[in-house]
Every structure is written in structure tokens, then in C-alpha cells.
N, C-alpha and C positions, 0 to 999 in steps of 0.2 A: 766353787762358783756355782755349780749345778745345784747344790743343796740349798743355797740361798734363793735361787730362782724357784725351786720347788716350794720353799716355805712361803714366799711371796704369792705364788700361784695358789697355794692352799688357802692362804689368808683371803685373797681376793675371791676365791670360790666360796668360802664360808660367808663373806660379806654379801655376795650375790644371793646365796642361799637364804640368808637372813632376810634380805629384802623381798625375795619371792614369798617367804613364809609370812612376813608382815602383810604383804599384799593379799595373800589368800585369807588371812585372818580378817582383814578389812572387808573383803568380799563376803565372807561368811556373816560378819556382823551386819552388813547392809541387808542381806537377804533375811536374816533372822529378825531384825528390827522391823522390816516391812511386814513380815508375816504376823509378828506379835501386835503391831499397831492395828492391823486389820481385825484381829480377834478382839482387841480391846474396844475398838469402835463398834463392832457388832454387839459386844456385850453391853455397851452403853445404850445402844438403840433398842435392844430387846429386853432391857430391864423394865419390868412393869410392877410397880409397888401397889397399884390399884387393885390387883387381883388378890391381895392379902390385906383386907381392911382391919382385921382383928389383931394385927401386930402392934403392941403398945408403943414401941419406940420407932415407929415407921419413918418419921422425918430424920431422926438421928442416923438410922441405918442408911437411908438414902444419901444423906450428906457425906457420910464416911465413904460410902461406895463410890460416889462421884469424885471425891478428893483422891482416893487411891487410884481410880482409873485415870484421872488426869495426870497424876504423877507418873504412872506407868507409861502413858503415851508420851509425855514430855521427855522422860529419860531415854526412851527408845528413839525418839526423834533427834535428840542430841547425839546419840551414838550414830545414827544414820547420817546426820550432818557431818560429823567428824570423819566418818569413813568416806563419804562422798568428796570431801575436801582434800583428804590426804592421799587417797588412792591414785589420782592423776600425777601427783608429785613422785610417788614411788615408780610409776610407770615411766615417767620421763627420765628418772635417774637410771632405770634399767636400760632404757634405749640409748643412753649416753655412757654406757659402762666403759668404753675405751677411754674417754676423758676421765672418768671416775677412777679407773685403775691407775692411770698415770699420775694423778694427784694423791699420793699416799698420805700426805699430812692432813688432808681435808676429809673429815668424816661427814659425808652428806647424810642428811635426814637424822642426825643424832639428836636433834632437839625435838623431833616429833614422835620419838619412840614412846614417851610417856603418854601421849595422846592416843597412840595405837593401843596401848595396854588398857587405858581407861575405856575406850570404845569397846 
């Protein structure tokens, strides 16, 4: 009977460890996305094509630069949005771990793991 209790305890500890790891990944994504967005916005503001009038494909370079910068900002904002929305859910599950441990059949937050990995 003691061995079964230890296996359940190890499984619960592993699940709690996985949740803490997911939460730390989301916090890192949030911080990194915020920093990268700031750099991208500064790069958009400081880009000056007028200082190079002799570039033959100036308008094309400018268009491609703005498209790539907008994609960069939008992808990082999406990751930031995902981390901001999922992180409180993980925190609430960790706060209710007594309820979570007692309901062994119910795998909480199993549907959001793909979103955590995408972010």
C-alpha cells in the first residue's frame, strides 16, 4: 500500500513540476516578446530611407522592411497575448492543487499545452 501511495505522490509531484515549468516558460515568453517588440518599434521609427537617395530599389526595400517588421511585431504580440491569457489559469490550478490532486481522472490544462508550446 505504501508503494502505491509513493507512486501517486511522485506522479502528482511531476504534474505540479510540469505546471511550474509551463508557467516559467510563459513568463519568459512574455518578457522576451515585450523586449523584442520594443526593439522592432524602435527600428521602425529610426529607419530613414531618405538618407540613401541613390539606392535603385528604395521603395521595394522599404516595403519589404515594413512588412517583415509588422510580421515580427504581430507574432510577438500573439505570443504575449497567449502567455498573458494562459498564465493566470496555471496559477489558479497551482493554488487549487489539493482539489487537483484528489481528482486523478481529470487532467487540468491538458488542452492548453499546445498553446504554451506555440507561445
